[in-house]
C-alpha positions, 0 to 999 in steps of 0.5 A, spaced: 118 334 300 120 328 298 116 321 298 117 315 300 115 308 296 116 300 296 119 295 292 114 289 294 118 282 290 112 278 286 118 272 288 118 267 294 110 270 296 103 270 295 097 274 294 095 274 300 102 276 304 102 281 299 096 284 301 098 285 307 103 288 304 099 293 301 095 295 307 101 296 311 104 301 307 097 305 306 097 306 313 103 309 313 107 316 309 108 311 303 106 315 297 107 307 292 108 301 292 112 298 284 113 291 283 117 288 278 115 285 270 118 278 270 116 272 269 121 268 273 126 272 278 131 276 275 136 277 282 144 274 282 143 268 286 136 267 285 134 260 284 129 260 276 124 255 279 122 259 285 115 261 284 114 268 280 107 272 281 106 276 273 107 284 275 100 287 272 096 282 273 098 282 281 097 291 280 090 290 277 088 287 285 091 292 287 087 297 284 081 295 286 082 293 292 087 300 294 085 306 296 091 312 296 097 310 295 100 310 287 101 304 283 106 301 278 109 297 274 118 296 276 118 296 270 116 293 264 120 289 259 119 292 253 121 285 249 115 283 253 108 284 250 107 288 244 107 296 246 099 298 243 097 292 248 101 294 254 097 301 253 092 297 253 094 294 259 096 300 263 090 304 261 086 298 263 090 299 271 089 306 271 081 306 271 081 300 276 085 305 280 081 311 279 087 314 277 093 311 280 098 308 275 105 309 273 106 304 267 116 305 268 118 300 261 125 298 260 130 295 255 129 288 259 135 284 260 137 278 264 138 273 260 136 265 264 128 269 261 129 270 255 131 263 254 127 260 257 120 264 253 122 269 247 128 265 245 134 269 247 136 276 248 136 281 242 143 285 242 141 291 246 142 297 241 135 293 238 133 293 244 135 300 245 132 302 238 125 297 242 124 302 248 124 308 245 119 306 238 114 303 244 115 309 246 114 313 242 107 309 240 104 308 247 104 316 247 101 317 243 097 312 243 096 315 249 095 324 247 090 323 241 084 325 239 085 320 232 086 314 230 094 312 231 097 310 225 104 308 226 109 305 221 116 302 225 121 298 225 118 294 230 113 295 230 106 298 226 097 300 227 094 301 222 087 307 223 087 303 230 082 306 235 084 307 243 079 307 246 077 308 252 083 313 254 087 313 260 082 316 266 089 320 269 089 327 265 092 328 260 094 322 260 099 316 265 106 317 267 110 313 264 117 312 266 122 310 263 127 304 266 134 306 266 141 310 266 144 311 259 146 316 258 146 316 250 139 313 248 136 311 254 135 319 256 133 322 251 129 316 250 126 320 258 126 326 253 121 325 247 116 320 250 116 318 259 114 322 264 118 320 270 124 318 270 129 313 275 136 311 277 140 306 281 146 308 285 150 313 289 149 321 289 155 323 284 151 318 279 144 319 280 147 328 281 151 326 272 146 323 269 140 328 271 145 333 268 144 329 262 137 328 262 137 335 262 142 338 256 137 331 252 132 336 255 135 342 252 135 339 245 129 336 244 126 342 247 124 339 253 122 342 260 126 337 265 122 340 270 115 336 267 120 330 269 118 328 275 124 326 279 125 318 282 131 313 285 131 307 287 136 306 293 137 300 298 135 303 305 137 298 313 136 301 318 139 300 322 144 300 328 150 296 329 156 299 327 159 293 326 153 290 321 153 297 317 159 297 315 158 289 312 151 291 310 156 298 306 162 295 304 156 289 301 153 293 297 158 299 295 161 294 292 157 291 287 148 290 287 143 290 292 136 290 290 137 289 282 141 296 283 149 297 280 151 301 287 160 300 285 163 305 288 170 308 287 174 308 291 173 316 291 166 315 293 164 314 300 160 309 302 158 311 309 156 319 306 151 315 301 149 309 302 142 310 305 144 303 311 145 307 318 141 310 324 136 314 322 139 319 323 144 318 317 139 316 312 135 322 312 141 325 311 143 321 304 136 323 304 137 330 304 142 329 299 137 327 293 132 331 295 138 338 292 139 335 287 132 335 284 130 327 286 124 326 288 121 320 290 125 315 293 123 307 293 125 302 298 129 297 296 128 291 301 126 284 299 124 281 301 117 283 302 116 285 309 110 290 313 112 288 321 119 292 316 114 297 313 111 300 319 118 300 322 122 305 317 114 309 316 114 310 324 123 311 325 124 315 318 117 317 315 115 320 321 120 323 322 123 326 315 121 334 314 
């Protein structure tokens, strides 16, 4: 059955507010809570000087104070940390949460962030190469019974022990963020456990089909890979507001998700904006093409909104 998660904002917030948000989610029917991995606000139009909390640190804290929610980083930029360090952090949070952590990793993309902290944004090809190499290395650390030696183009290990292993068995899931059909989905097929893409139903369906082709090519069972989408969800009854928000989302970005609908793609059908009955139909369509979880994009953080969505949408979804 389809499950639901919430992407929380680490921008213009506080630890106390994050605690309130996760407490509200944990009381409801939400399955998961996710934090973005950025050092400055990354969404278009956000002031880069605004407060921005570090995502993995937040998740370590949440691992200790939550009991039920699955927790995930959404997603760790491969250019930000050595992958062996990232694997060690992830396994530690997995122990703190008693097996409720998901490590998301992606190629990173925010130019302003890289200019500020990392000496510039590497070309896309390099970032894709790094992502594939990092995912391979992390999976080796999670699964090897022996110390790991690794020699890649960007990363290397020499007889590196990795203990303790993940709390979750056989290991915590690795989410590969992104929808590039040539490289990213191939990396997912080889080394990942969770798919995460965004966009309207036809686009998501194409990405799943591409993943299946890569799985066939590398000899992987695609049913081993959990399939998720992140999607803006707006519970509205006012027709004018519904039309305005559908037009805004359908012509660009929402919470970092690219929705650019073509003229042939019906905004009303594919966007989860409107009354509860309409949003439930959108979710059903996702479920029918094989999606396991929808992660809501609703910023800024709003516990009252989460309660409303839980009562009016999640409680009635079946």
